[in-house]
ROPANU-953638 format. One record per residue: residue in three letters; x, z, y of N, C-alpha, C in turn. Coordinates in nm, 4 decimals. Example, Ala and Ser with C-alpha at 12.3 -4.5 7.8 and 13.67 -1.06 7.14 Angstrom:
<recs>
REC   residu         nx         nz         ny        cax        caz        cay         cx         cz         cy
REC      ALA     1.3190     0.7800    -0.5690     1.2300     0.7800    -0.4500     1.3200     0.7800    -0.3300
REC      SER     1.2850     0.7080    -0.2250     1.3670     0.7140    -0.1060     1.2900     0.7870     0.0030
</recs>
This chain:
<recs>
REC   residu         nx         nz         ny        cax        caz        cay         cx         cz         cy
REC      UNK    11.5968    10.4856    11.4428    11.5056    10.4313    11.5400    11.5405    10.4876    11.6770
REC      UNK    11.5468    10.4010    11.7720    11.5796    10.4409    11.9078    11.4532    10.4348    11.9918
REC      UNK    11.4200    10.5418    12.0590    11.2962    10.5471    12.1348    11.3190    10.5183    12.2820
REC      UNK    11.2361    10.4294    12.3372    11.2429    10.4002    12.4809    11.1788    10.5118    12.5623
REC      UNK    11.0924    10.5916    12.4996    11.0208    10.6940    12.5756    11.1160    10.7986    12.6332
REC      UNK    11.2303    10.8204    12.5698    11.3276    10.9167    12.6216    11.3877    10.8710    12.7535
REC      UNK    11.3792    10.7414    12.7823    11.4390    10.6877    12.9034    11.3345    10.6598    13.0106
REC      UNK    11.2116    10.7057    12.9899    11.1071    10.6848    13.0885    11.0525    10.5433    13.0903
REC      UNK    11.0779    10.4653    12.9862    11.0278    10.3288    12.9782    10.8955    10.3273    12.9034
REC      UNK    10.8395    10.2091    12.8853    10.7117    10.1995    12.8154    10.7241    10.2567    12.6748
REC      UNK    10.6103    10.2996    12.6223    10.6141    10.3637    12.4909    10.6539    10.2623    12.3840
REC      UNK    10.7028    10.3119    12.2731    10.7397    10.2251    12.1630    10.8845    10.2438    12.1230
REC      UNK    10.9254    10.1674    12.0230    11.0619    10.1738    11.9725    11.1422    10.0551    12.0216
REC      UNK    11.2710    10.0740    12.0312    11.3586     9.9607    12.0590    11.3860     9.8839    11.9303
REC      UNK    11.4111     9.9564    11.8212    11.4579     9.8917    11.6998    11.4011     9.9584    11.5754
REC      UNK    11.3446     9.8785    11.4867    11.2976     9.9246    11.3559    11.3704     9.8396    11.2522
REC      UNK    11.4466     9.9044    11.1651    11.5233     9.8341    11.0619    11.4797     9.8862    10.9264
REC      UNK    11.4602     9.7934    10.8307    11.4223     9.8364    10.6971    11.4885     9.7502    10.5904
REC      UNK    11.5338     9.8153    10.4878    11.5843     9.7510    10.3668    11.4975     9.8038    10.2527
REC      UNK    11.3728     9.7540    10.2436    11.2801     9.8085    10.1439    11.3133     9.7579    10.0038
REC      UNK    11.2559     9.8186     9.9013    11.2678     9.7591     9.7677    11.2020     9.6213     9.7720
REC      UNK    11.2776     9.5152     9.7409    11.2226     9.3798     9.7553    11.2519     9.2890     9.6372
REC      UNK    11.3021     9.3429     9.5283    11.3355     9.2605     9.4120    11.2199     9.2645     9.3129
REC      UNK    11.1773     9.1487     9.2671    11.0688     9.1438     9.1686    11.1221     9.1905     9.0333
REC      UNK    11.0339     9.2418     8.9461    11.0794     9.2834     8.8130    11.1477     9.1685     8.7372
REC      UNK    11.0970     9.0472     8.7518    11.1564     8.9313     8.6840    11.2985     8.9068     8.7347
REC      UNK    11.3175     8.9066     8.8672    11.4511     8.8832     8.9229    11.5481     8.9959     8.8886
REC      UNK    11.4955     9.1155     8.8694    11.5807     9.2287     8.8338    11.6380     9.2122     8.6930
REC      UNK    11.5604     9.1516     8.6024    11.6029     9.1429     8.4623    11.6559     9.0064     8.4195
REC      UNK    11.6330     8.9000     8.4967    11.6694     8.7656     8.4496    11.8100     8.7199     8.4889
REC      UNK    11.8893     8.8072     8.5459    12.0250     8.7691     8.5834    12.0404     8.7313     8.7297
REC      UNK    11.9299     8.7221     8.8037    11.9370     8.6908     8.9465    12.0032     8.8052     9.0232
REC      UNK    11.9688     8.9283     8.9856    12.0268     9.0463     9.0500    12.1618     9.0758     8.9849
REC      UNK    12.2627     9.0937     9.0663    12.3979     9.1184     9.0139    12.4006     9.2405     8.9219
REC      UNK    12.4837     9.2310     8.8206    12.4958     9.3383     8.7219    12.5367     9.4698     8.7886
REC      UNK    12.6308     9.4644     8.8806    12.6770     9.5869     8.9472    12.5634     9.6543     9.0235
REC      UNK    12.4744     9.5750     9.0803    12.3593     9.6312     9.1513    12.2647     9.6962     9.0507
REC      UNK    12.2359     9.6268     8.9410    12.1447     9.6806     8.8392    12.1977     9.8100     8.7787
REC      UNK    12.3305     9.8195     8.7617    12.3888     9.9364     8.6964    12.4033    10.0569     8.7883
REC      UNK    12.4297    10.0340     8.9170    12.4667    10.1456     9.0033    12.3660    10.1799     9.1129
REC      UNK    12.2662    10.0973     9.1331    12.1627    10.1282     9.2322    12.0384    10.1791     9.1591
REC      UNK    11.9695    10.2788     9.2129    11.8459    10.3252     9.1488    11.7409    10.2131     9.1477
REC      UNK    11.6788    10.1920     9.0332    11.5782    10.0861     9.0201    11.4678    10.1031     9.1237
REC      UNK    11.4256    10.2258     9.1494    11.3185    10.2504     9.2464    11.3565    10.2037     9.3869
REC      UNK    11.4860    10.2029     9.4181    11.5309    10.1556     9.5497    11.5352    10.0034     9.5568
REC      UNK    11.5274     9.9366     9.4426    11.5382     9.7908     9.4373    11.4066     9.7206     9.4070
REC      UNK    11.3297     9.7762     9.3116    11.2065     9.7132     9.2635    11.0873     9.7984     9.3058
REC      UNK    10.9934     9.7411     9.3823    10.8756     9.8178     9.4234    10.7928     9.8609     9.3023
REC      UNK    10.7206     9.9713     9.3144    10.6361    10.0159     9.2032    10.5265     9.9135     9.1737
REC      UNK    10.4704     9.9226     9.0543    10.3652     9.8296     9.0117    10.2439     9.8392     9.1032
REC      UNK    10.1806     9.7249     9.1237    10.0577     9.7181     9.2027     9.9411     9.7256     9.1055
REC      UNK     9.8514     9.8170     9.1282     9.7382     9.8330     9.0371     9.6132     9.7678     9.0942
REC      UNK     9.6232     9.6400     9.1202     9.5085     9.5632     9.1683     9.5144     9.4277     9.0987
REC      UNK     9.4095     9.3907     9.0253     9.4155     9.2683     8.9449     9.4382     9.1404     9.0249
REC      UNK     9.3997     9.1360     9.1506     9.4140     9.0134     9.2293     9.5529     8.9957     9.2888
REC      UNK     9.6339     9.1001     9.2876     9.7691     9.0904     9.3434     9.8737     9.1381     9.2426
REC      UNK     9.8645     9.0891     9.1222     9.9551     9.1337     9.0167    10.0767     9.0435     9.0003
REC      UNK    10.0926     8.9412     9.0838    10.2053     8.8494     9.0677    10.3374     8.9185     9.1003
REC      UNK    10.4437     8.8602     9.0453    10.5779     8.9134     9.0681    10.6154     8.9129     9.2162
REC      UNK    10.5861     8.8017     9.2853    10.6231     8.7942     9.4271    10.5393     8.8898     9.5110
REC      UNK    10.4121     8.9097     9.4743    10.3294     9.0056     9.5488    10.3872     9.1457     9.5366
REC      UNK    10.4361     9.1784     9.4190    10.4968     9.3104     9.4001    10.6258     9.3217     9.4806
REC      UNK    10.7076     9.2178     9.4788    10.8337     9.2199     9.5538    10.8096     9.2294     9.7041
REC      UNK    10.6972     9.1759     9.7501    10.6652     9.1731     9.8935    10.5769     9.2897     9.9378
REC      UNK    10.5463     9.3828     9.8488    10.4421     9.4824     9.8756    10.4705     9.5762     9.9926
REC      UNK    10.5951     9.5999    10.0280    10.6252     9.6908    10.1393    10.6121     9.6240    10.2764
REC      UNK    10.6276     9.4930    10.2814    10.6335     9.4234    10.4103    10.5070     9.4343    10.4949
REC      UNK    10.3863     9.4208    10.4391    10.2677     9.4360    10.5255    10.2619     9.5724    10.5944
REC      UNK    10.3031     9.6769    10.5232    10.3029     9.8118    10.5817    10.4081     9.8242    10.6920
REC      UNK    10.5251     9.7654    10.6686    10.6309     9.7692    10.7702    10.5921     9.6884    10.8939
REC      UNK    10.5283     9.5739    10.8731    10.4837     9.4924    10.9872    10.3751     9.5639    11.0662
REC      UNK    10.2852     9.6319    10.9958    10.1811     9.7091    11.0650    10.2437     9.8230    11.1452
REC      UNK    10.3430     9.8905    11.0867    10.4113     9.9986    11.1585    10.4840     9.9442    11.2809
REC      UNK    10.5471     9.8290    11.2664    10.6166     9.7664    11.3790    10.5203     9.7381    11.4936
REC      UNK    10.4037     9.6842    11.4601    10.3038     9.6538    11.5634    10.2493     9.7819    11.6258
REC      UNK    10.2182     9.8803    11.5418    10.1613    10.0054    11.5924    10.2606    10.0799    11.6810
REC      UNK    10.3877    10.0754    11.6449    10.4908    10.1444    11.7222    10.5435    10.0606    11.8379
REC      UNK    10.4944     9.9371    11.8485    10.5348     9.8456    11.9550    10.6870     9.8289    11.9588
REC      UNK    10.7446     9.8060    11.8409    10.8899     9.7898    11.8307    10.9337     9.6611    11.8993
REC      UNK    11.0348     9.6701    11.9832    11.0865     9.5496    12.0506    11.1561     9.4581    11.9515
REC      UNK    11.2302     9.5160    11.8584    11.2977     9.4384    11.7547    11.2691     9.5020    11.6199
REC      UNK    11.2385     9.4190    11.5216    11.2183     9.4646    11.3847    11.3031     9.3765    11.2946
REC      UNK    11.3838     9.4397    11.2106    11.4699     9.3674    11.1177    11.4311     9.4098    10.9766
REC      UNK    11.3871     9.3119    10.8960    11.3431     9.3390    10.7599    11.4309     9.2605    10.6626
REC      UNK    11.5088     9.3308    10.5822    11.5944     9.2620    10.4853    11.5090     9.1984    10.3770
REC      UNK    11.5523     9.0814    10.3312    11.4821     9.0063    10.2266    11.5812     8.9681    10.1170
REC      UNK    11.5276     8.9251    10.0036    11.6129     8.8926     9.8904    11.6559     8.7480     9.8806
REC      UNK    11.5732     8.6553     9.9294    11.6056     8.5136     9.9157    11.5258     8.4339    10.0184
REC      UNK    11.5563     8.3054    10.0332    11.4864     8.2239    10.1339    11.3353     8.2178    10.1146
REC      UNK    11.2894     8.2106     9.9898    11.1451     8.2066     9.9651    11.0763     8.3325    10.0139
REC      UNK    11.1354     8.4465     9.9844    11.0781     8.5724    10.0299    11.0834     8.5819    10.1822
REC      UNK    11.1925     8.5376    10.2417    11.2033     8.5409    10.3880    11.0928     8.4567    10.4516
REC      UNK    11.0635     8.3402    10.3938    10.9551     8.2573    10.4483    10.8197     8.3258    10.4324
REC      UNK    10.7976     8.3935    10.3182    10.6709     8.4653    10.2983    10.6569     8.5790    10.3993
REC      UNK    10.7655     8.6528    10.4223    10.7617     8.7647    10.5178    10.7411     8.7124    10.6597
REC      UNK    10.8053     8.6023    10.6948    10.7847     8.5425    10.8276    10.6390     8.4995    10.8439
REC      UNK    10.5790     8.4454    10.7388    10.4370     8.4074    10.7449    10.3494     8.5311    10.7608
REC      UNK    10.3837     8.6402    10.6914    10.3097     8.7661    10.7082    10.3205     8.8146    10.8523
REC      UNK    10.4394     8.8034    10.9101    10.4597     8.8462    11.0494    10.3727     8.7636    11.1429
REC      UNK    10.3654     8.6339    11.1193    10.2807     8.5482    11.2029    10.1335     8.5836    11.1860
REC      UNK    10.0914     8.6151    11.0625     9.9529     8.6580    11.0394     9.9242     8.7893    11.1113
REC      UNK    10.0200     8.8823    11.1053    10.0043     9.0113    11.1737     9.9917     8.9895    11.3236
REC      UNK    10.0707     8.8980    11.3771    10.0682     8.8674    11.5206     9.9304     8.8182    11.5641
REC      UNK     9.8654     8.7384    11.4804     9.7338     8.6832    11.5148     9.6286     8.7925    11.5306
REC      UNK     9.6500     8.9075    11.4672     9.5542     9.0175    11.4754     9.5825     9.1136    11.5903
REC      UNK     9.6852     9.0852    11.6684     9.7187     9.1720    11.7815     9.6457     9.1263    11.9072
REC      UNK     9.6254     9.2178    12.0018     9.5686     9.1759    12.1300     9.6581     9.0709    12.1956
REC      UNK     9.5991     8.9847    12.2780     9.6720     8.8743    12.3386     9.7974     8.9212    12.4102
REC      UNK     9.7902     9.0291    12.4849     9.9078     9.0772    12.5601    10.0217     9.1176    12.4674
REC      UNK     9.9882     9.1712    12.3501    10.0924     9.2102    12.2548    10.1599     9.0891    12.1926
REC      UNK    10.0900     8.9745    12.1900    10.1454     8.8528    12.1307    10.2431     8.7823    12.2240
REC      UNK    10.2321     8.8117    12.3526    10.3139     8.7424    12.4515    10.4629     8.7682    12.4263
REC      UNK    10.5413     8.6636    12.4330    10.6869     8.6709    12.4162    10.7308     8.7230    12.2795
REC      UNK    10.6482     8.7019    12.1776    10.6868     8.7417    12.0422    10.7552     8.6250    11.9725
REC      UNK    10.8558     8.6572    11.8942    10.9316     8.5540    11.8248    10.9646     8.6042    11.6839
REC      UNK    10.9528     8.5167    11.5852    10.9886     8.5490    11.4476    11.1004     8.4551    11.4046
REC      UNK    11.2083     8.5109    11.3522    11.3218     8.4305    11.3072    11.3635     8.4732    11.1669
REC      UNK    11.4188     8.3790    11.0930    11.4813     8.4109    10.9650    11.6316     8.4022    10.9869
REC      UNK    11.6987     8.5138    10.9659    11.8436     8.5170    10.9804    11.9059     8.5040    10.8431
REC      UNK    12.0186     8.4369    10.8388    12.0875     8.4201    10.7119    12.2235     8.4890    10.7164
REC      UNK    12.2750     8.5159    10.6010    12.4082     8.5741    10.5877    12.5070     8.4595    10.5775
REC      UNK    12.5819     8.4341    10.6829    12.6734     8.3205    10.6852    12.7735     8.3220    10.5704
REC      UNK    12.8110     8.4402    10.5261    12.9116     8.4472    10.4205    12.8602     8.3931    10.2883
REC      UNK    12.7290     8.3814    10.2702    12.6754     8.3238    10.1467    12.7130     8.1770    10.1329
REC      UNK    12.7441     8.1108    10.2425    12.7785     7.9687    10.2376    12.9253     7.9471    10.2010
REC      UNK    13.0041     8.0527    10.1958    13.1469     8.0390    10.1695    13.1741     8.0399    10.0194
REC      UNK    13.2309     7.9304     9.9706    13.2709     7.9193     9.8302    13.4166     7.8748     9.8240
REC      UNK    13.4600     7.8239     9.7140    13.6021     7.7908     9.6979    13.6262     7.6404     9.6968
REC      UNK    13.5839     7.5697     9.7997    13.6061     7.4254     9.8030    13.6888     7.3812     9.9223
REC      UNK    13.6561     7.4236    10.0410    13.7294     7.3849    10.1609    13.7842     7.5115    10.2248
REC      UNK    13.9113     7.5130    10.2594    13.9736     7.6338    10.3117    13.9965     7.6224    10.4616
REC      UNK    13.9666     7.7309    10.5313    13.9936     7.7420    10.6745    14.0576     7.8775    10.6988
REC      UNK    14.1469     7.8857    10.7965    14.2034     8.0151    10.8335    14.1090     8.0840    10.9299
REC      UNK    14.0822     8.2101    10.9014    13.9922     8.2885    10.9844    14.0672     8.4121    11.0306
REC      UNK    14.0566     8.4458    11.1570    14.1265     8.5607    11.2116    14.0277     8.6734    11.2376
REC      UNK    14.0606     8.7927    11.1861    13.9818     8.9127    11.2106    14.0732     9.0142    11.2770
REC      UNK    14.0773     9.0150    11.4080    14.1667     9.1060    11.4781    14.3111     9.0698    11.4491
REC      UNK    14.3862     9.1660    11.3939    14.5272     9.1430    11.3624    14.5472     9.0764    11.2266
REC      UNK    14.4402     9.0686    11.1463    14.4532     9.0141    11.0117    14.4128     8.8677    11.0096
REC      UNK    14.4827     8.7917    10.9310    14.4418     8.6539    10.9075    14.4053     8.6418    10.7614
REC      UNK    14.2925     8.5792    10.7357    14.2484     8.5609    10.5990    14.2109     8.4160    10.5790
REC      UNK    14.2067     8.3779    10.4557    14.1662     8.2431    10.4224    14.0218     8.2470    10.3742
REC      UNK    13.9349     8.1737    10.4399    13.7944     8.1668    10.4000    13.7660     8.0264    10.3517
REC      UNK    13.6726     8.0144    10.2604    13.6401     7.8825    10.2083    13.4957     7.8496    10.2398
REC      UNK    13.4716     7.7265    10.2763    13.3381     7.6840    10.3162    13.2906     7.5737    10.2239
REC      UNK    13.1731     7.5914    10.1664    13.1130     7.4891    10.0817    13.0298     7.3984    10.1704
REC      UNK    13.0712     7.2745    10.1854    13.0003     7.1829    10.2741    12.8681     7.1366    10.2150
REC      UNK    12.8423     7.1684    10.0884    12.7167     7.1282    10.0254    12.6133     7.2400    10.0267
REC      UNK    12.6429     7.3514    10.0936    12.5489     7.4638    10.0955    12.4170     7.4214    10.1580
REC      UNK    12.3091     7.4676    10.0987    12.1765     7.4349    10.1501    12.1544     7.5060    10.2829
REC      UNK    12.0815     7.4441    10.3775    12.0629     7.5043    10.5094    11.9952     7.6408    10.5051
REC      UNK    11.9046     7.6630    10.4089    11.8349     7.7917    10.4061    11.8952     7.8873    10.3042
REC      UNK    12.0102     7.8512    10.2466    12.0753     7.9392    10.1512    12.1165     8.0679    10.2208
REC      UNK    12.0920     8.1805    10.1568    12.1393     8.3063    10.2098    12.0490     8.3711    10.3119
REC      UNK    11.9193     8.3348    10.3162    11.8283     8.4025    10.4082    11.8282     8.5503    10.3725
REC      UNK    11.8585     8.6353    10.4665    11.8727     8.7774    10.4379    11.7820     8.8681    10.5189
REC      UNK    11.7269     8.8201    10.6278    11.6433     8.9088    10.7086    11.5436     8.8290    10.7906
REC      UNK    11.4290     8.8906    10.8114    11.3312     8.8383    10.9063    11.3400     8.9289    11.0279
REC      UNK    11.3557     8.8679    11.1441    11.3723     8.9433    11.2682    11.2577     8.9093    11.3616
REC      UNK    11.1865     9.0111    11.4057    11.0789     8.9953    11.5026    11.1274     9.0517    11.6346
REC      UNK    11.1001     8.9817    11.7418    11.1375     9.0333    11.8735    11.0194     9.0214    11.9685
REC      UNK    11.0033     9.1249    12.0484    10.9024     9.1286    12.1548    10.9777     9.1623    12.2827
REC      UNK    11.0031     9.0634    12.3632    11.0813     9.0885    12.4853    11.0014     9.0560    12.6091
</recs>
């Protein structure tokens, strides 16, 4: 976290980034989560702990359980940018909706110039159907692009900005 207060600017953070546990227990065990991730990453870092409240016992509620706290911290710390990693497009849309709900509870001045975006990982759209040459500095590599990729495929982060 980078603090603006060290530079004599308004209080708050410049950047809050989080990769919270966001995988539901079902997605962890049904083959959605890659085997290498399941074998080598600590489960606690991937799957949030159980929620002990009967009204919020759903799988998606458990997978999303860290986001309300992170959004509240972002608002309280007046973070200019907040980046929250997500697992899939559905979760990214839920987190973006939570961010919009959080925004509605802020004072009017805090809402000004706020923007919520869902960012995707462009590399998720690359498969083995159409080949293009891509240059990375001195290296040339062959990348493949699937022209049938869904527009929201690969949603990886919700980004909030207050500028």
